N, C-alpha and C positions, 0 to 999 in steps of 0.2 A: 575953388573957382569952377571945377568940373561939376560939382554938385548943384551949383546954381546956374548951370548951362551957360557959362561965360563964353563969349566969342573969341577968347584968347587961345589961339591954336597952340602956342608954346606950352601953356599950362596943361592942356589936354594931352599933347604928345609926351610931355614929361610924365604925366600920370600913367599913361599906358606903358611907357618905357620902364617904369619902376615897378610895375606889377610883377608878382612872382607866384602865379597860381601853380598848383601841382600839375594840372593839365589845362589846355586852352578851353576845354569844355566848361571850366569853372568861371569863365569870364561872364560879366553881367550883361545880359542882352540889352537891357534898357540903356546902359551907358554906351554900348556899341552903336545902337541905332541913333542915339542922340548925337554922337560924333558925326555919323554919316549925314544926318539931316542938317547939321550946322555947317559942316565943311565940304560936303559933297562927295561924289564918287571919284576922288583923285587921291593920289598918295596913299597914306594909311587908310583913308576912307574906302578906297577901291579894294584894298586887301581885306578889310573888315567886311565889305559888301560881299565879296567873293566867298569869304569864310561862312557867313550866315546863310547864304543862298546855295551853297554847294550841296551835292547829293549826300556827302558825308558830314554835313553840318550836325553838330550836337544839339541844335535847337529845333523845336517843332516848327514846321514851315508856316502853319497858320498863326502861330504866336509871333513869328518873325514879321509876317505881313501886317499883323495888328500893330506891332511896335513901330513899324516903318511909316505908318500913316502920319501925315502932316496936317494938323488942324489949322484953322484960319489964324489963330493967335500966333502959332509958330511961324507961319508964313510972314507975318508982319515983323517978327523978331529977326528972321533970317531971310531978307528979301533977295539974296543972291542964290538961293537954292536952285532956281531954274537956269541960272547962267552957266553952271558947270556942265549942264547937259549938252551945250553947244560948243564946249571948249575943244581944243586940239586933242584932248585925251581920247575922244571918240573918233579916231581916224578910220576905224574899221566900220563900214556902214552896217554890216550884218550884226556886229556887236552892239552898235547903237540901237538898232531895231529891236534886238533881243532884250536889252535892258529896259527900253521904253515900254515894251510889252509887259514885262514884270511890274513896272511901276504903275502902268495903267490899270492892271488888275488889282494892285494894292489900293489904288484910289477908288476903284469901283466896287470893291468887295462889299461895302455896306448896302449897295443898291441891288446886289444880285439876289434872285429868288432862292429861298432855302428849300430846294426840292431835289429829287433824284435826277432831274434833267439838267442840273446846273454844273455837272462834273467838268465840262469843258471850260468853265470859268473859275475853277479852283486855282489857287496859287501854284506856281511852278518853280522847280529848282532850275538853276543854271546848268548847262551842260558842262562837262569837264573841259572842253575846249574854251568855252566862255570864261570859266573860272581861271584857266591858265592865262588867257589874254589879260584879264583884270589883274591877276597877281603880278605878271611880268611888267605891265605898264605902271601899276601902282607902286611896286617896290622900287622902280627906277626913280620915283619921286620922293621916296622916304628911306634913303640908303642908310640912315643911322637908327632906324627903328628896330629894336630887338624883337618886339612882338611881331612885326611884319615878317621878319625872316623866320621866326619860329613857326608861324602859321604856314608860310610858303613851303618851308622844308617838309612839314608834316603832310601837306597835300601831295607833293611830288612823291613822297614815300608811299602814300595811299594809292596813287596810280602806278606805282612801281617804276617810275622814271628815276632810277637811282643815280644816273649820271648827272641830271639836273639838280637833284636833291643834294648831291655832294657839294656842289659849288655854293648853294645857298646855306648849307649847314656849316661849312667852313667859315663863311663870312659871319654867320650867326655867332659862332664861337669867338671869333675875333672881336665883334662888337661887344659881346658879353664881358670878355676880359678887359677891354678898354673901359667899360662902364664901371666895372668893379674897382679899378684903380682910381677913377675920377670920383665916384660917389662913396666908396668904401662899403657898398652893399654886397651881400654874399650871393644873392640870387640862387639859393640852393636848389629850388625846384626846377628853375629854368636851366641851370647848369646840368642837372641830372638828366633832364629830357634831351638836352643838346647832345650829351655823351651817348645817350641811348639811340638817338637818331643816327649819329655817326656809326655806331656799332651795327645797326640794322643795315645801313647803306653799304658798309664794308663787307657785310655778310653776303650780299648778293652782287655788288658791283665788282666786276673783274675777279670773281671767285675762281679758284681758292687763293689767288695771289694775295688778296687783302685780308685773309683770315687772321693773321697775327695782329693787324690793326684792329679788327673787329673784337678780338678777345681782349685786347688792351682796354677798349672802351667798355665792354661788358663788365670787366673786372672793376673799372672805375665806378660804374653805376651800382654794382653790388656792394662796393665799399660804402657808398653813400646811402644806399637803400637795399639792405640784405634780402629783403622779401620781394624785390621787383620781379614780377612774373615774366614779363617780356624779356628781361635780361637773362633770366635762368633758362628760358626756352631757347632763346637765340644762341646762348653759349652752348647749350646741350646739342643743338643742331650742328654747330661747327665741330664739336667733339666727335659726333657721329661721323661726320664727313672725314674726319682725321682717323677714323676707325678706333677711337678711344671710347668703346662702348660702355665699359664699367663706370668711367667718370661721368659720361652722359646720363647713364641710368640713375645715378645718385641724384643728379639735379632734377631730371624729369619726373622721377617717382615722387619726389617731395612736392612738386607742383601738382601732379595728378591727385595726390592724396588730399592736399589742401583745397584744390579747385577741381573737383571731379567733372565739371562741365567744360573744362578747357579743352576744346577739341584738338588744337594743335599739339598740346602737351601729351594727350592720350595717344594721338596718332604716332608721334615720334617715339614715345615710350614703347608702343607696340612693336614698331620696327626694330627698336633697340633690343627688345626681348627676343625677337626672332634671330637677330645676329648673335645673341649670346646663347642661343640654343635652348630657350625655355619659353613656356607659354606665358602670355601677358596676363597679369592678374586683374 
């Protein structure tokens, strides 16, 4: 039903809830924008809208705006697209104005002159504050969406708001465990990323008190994915903070040798070598 753009919201929500991509960057942009154009910027639609227009979006902004265009045929199929713009969702006047500005630029993009003076008319990202507002209000309307909590957790980690990320990540894990029991699906990739998110959060939130929790989740990630670079670097960082430099070096050197362009691994390895009294190779 999703692939024929059915207006059945239950089918779409179930489709997104059962996805298990390795990372959210693997989500299909066309399917995301179809959902938003059919059901509007509310609930999961608001979370997806924030996701694709955020400054850390994995998608090219010009491609996003191209996909978000609504042609006359789509408008006839989904006559309620304009109604959600005036709904109670947009209680914040500044937020409403910002979103309308983005949508206006999407609609006018084909009419803009293609020259050097058209820079001011280029598509724009949402600010972090606008993304936060969309995520918070959107997730309040889709509290059973595994994908919504996955996206929201990752964004709050991105802006280093670990306190907020912790609450969303714990709820994400709870939803995931519930869905596993109901559907008997494994959600291997989603579960691994959820554990990694909790590990990262506990690495920085109320450190060093939460280091034992962080190590527990890093180990869980590495059992599921022994080559997970983020888990190795994160665990190495905690081992260094615990002055266990030899153990940290073993992890970090392996990452640095396999991924010589990984700046964080190289930086931490260099500091580890200094603490061990030898030059970094």
